[in-house]
N, C-alpha and C positions, 0 to 999 in steps of 0.2 A: 715445732721441738716439745717435746715433755719435759719439763725439769722436775727432778725426784727428790731435790733439796730446798727447803724453804729459805727465804732473804732473810739473812741475822743483820743486826745492826752492830755496827763496832763494840759498843759496849757489851752485848750480848757474846762477842765471839771473846773478848777479852775474859767473860765470866766462865766460858766453856775452859779457855787456857787453865784460868786459876782451878777450875775441878779436875781437870785431868793432872795438875801435880804443878805446873809452869809458877813457879812463884811471879807475883806483881806487884813489886814495891813501889814502884810511882805509876799510879793510873794514869795519870795526865801524859808522861812519858810513852807509855804502852799505845796511849789512844793516838798519840801523834805519829809512832812508828808503823801502827796499822793502817793509819790516814795515809803516809807517804808511801810506805811499802806495797800494801795490799795484804790480806790474811793469806790468799793463795801463796803468791810470792815468798812470802814469809816462811812459808811451810818447808821451803829447802833450807834455810838458816836453821829450822826450828827441828827438823828430823833429826840432826846429831845429836840433840839433847832428851830423843825419847828413849826410852830404856828397849834395851836387847829382849828378843823373845827368847825364852828358852828352845835350846835344839830341837825340841820333839813338837814344837808350836809353828816354827818357821815351814812356812811356805815357798818354796824355790820359785814353782812354775808361776806363782801371782808376784813373786818379788817381793813378800812381806817377811820381814827380817825384825822390825820393830813395832812394841806395842804402842799403843793410843796415849799411852800414861808418860809420864816426865820423869827422868833419873832424880833424886835426891838431890835437893841444892840448885836445880836449874832455875834461872831466872829470866825473866823477858832483858834484862840488863845483857845477861850473856848473847842473847839473841840479837838485841841490837848492835852489840860489839864486831860479833863475825860479820855481821850486814856492812858495818862501817868500814872494816877492813878489806871487804869483797870490794867495795867500792873503790875504796883508795888503789887496792891493787889491779884493777882493772883500768884505772885511770891513769896510773904510770905504765900498765902495760902499751894501752890504746893512745895513749897520748904524749907520752914520755917526760909526763911534768911531775 
């Protein structure tokens, strides 16, 4: 199997997120989050904070509705809070605790 993307360290991934407009107020917390959750799985939580594409740029066939950049004011803290809420909700639904 041939991979098309080069491996990136978590530090580089955090830099990429910051360059895309996601605020990283606490670098250590962001690093811990990516270590625990993973970059790709965190994408589900980051997705809602990405900017919406203008109507003329939406590609419904490819399911592209959001830009690669983040909304003004979006922070990794918002992403972490959303993931923590999701985990608590899943625990309540599955375990009843």
